[in-house]
Phi, psi and omega in degrees: 000135179286135179278142173287148180235139172249133177260135177240127176232155183204146167215160194267332186215170184297329179299320179291334178295333180284339181270208183246021183304310182297310182298318180299311181299313181296316180298313180298318181291320177299320178299317180295317178302315181296316180301323183270353178075022177283159182274123183248144174213138182296339177285355175249037172248112182257126179232116174267107182265126177076023178244123184282137172271344178287319178274344183087010182299329181289340178256004178269163177309136183104337177275143180292328177293323176300314180299315179299315180299317179296319179296320178297314179298328180282355176096008183299330187249017186296343177269006176113131180195156179236134172252120183249129177227156178296317187204156179301334181288351172288330181278310182206143171240025182264003177103175185297330182289352173258321187283321183296313176298326177298311179301315181295320179298312182292313183296325178284349178259009177098006182258125170275129179257129182232137177242135176298316179300114180080002183049042185275135177233123176256098188292145176298144176064015176242148178294138176287123185293159180301318179299319179292324178296313180299315179299315180295320179298310182297311181296319181295318180291322177297319178296317179298314180297320178298315180294322178297317178299314179300317180298315179297319180296316180295319178296318179296317179296319179295317179297322178295317179297321179295315179299316179296320179295318180293320181291324184275321186239356181069021182239163178258053182241133180229142179250136180214154179276345182277131180243137177303145183300334184276356178261125175272123181262000000 
C-alpha cells in the first residue's frame, strides 16, 4: 500500500513571498513524492508563510507544522505517513537540540520524514542511525549559525539606520524596504 505524503514548505518574510521560495520547495518535494511512489494530494501541502524556523514560530501554536506535529503525537499517523521537506532547515533553524527530538517524535509516531536535500529518508518506527544523526547535527548547526549571522547583520543595519535618522533629523525614525510578515501592504 502506498503511503500518503504531506509536503511542508516554509519561508520567513514577505520579501521571500515575492520570490520563488514557495514554488521551488513545493516542486522539489512533489518530485520526491513521485520518485518514491508516495500518494500526493494538494490538500496535504502545508505552507507556513512568514514564520521563522530560527525563532521556532513555525512549530508554535498557529503554525501548520505545529498542527501536524500535534496530530502525529495524537496518533493520527500511526498507520504510516510521510512528511516531505526540502531541507531540515525548513523544520527548524534552532540547532540539533531542536531537530533531533522532532525527528524522533515524528518517527516514533508513525511518520517517515523525508528531505529532498540528500534524498534522505528517516523511516517511521526505526531508530535514527548514527550517520543520520551526525548529518542532521551538522546541517542543523550550519543552518542555525547562518540564521544567527543574518539576524546580527539585520540588527546592525537597523541600528545604523536609526543612528543616521537621529543624527540627521533628531528623530527615532528609520526607513526600510522590509515589512514584517504580519503587516499587509
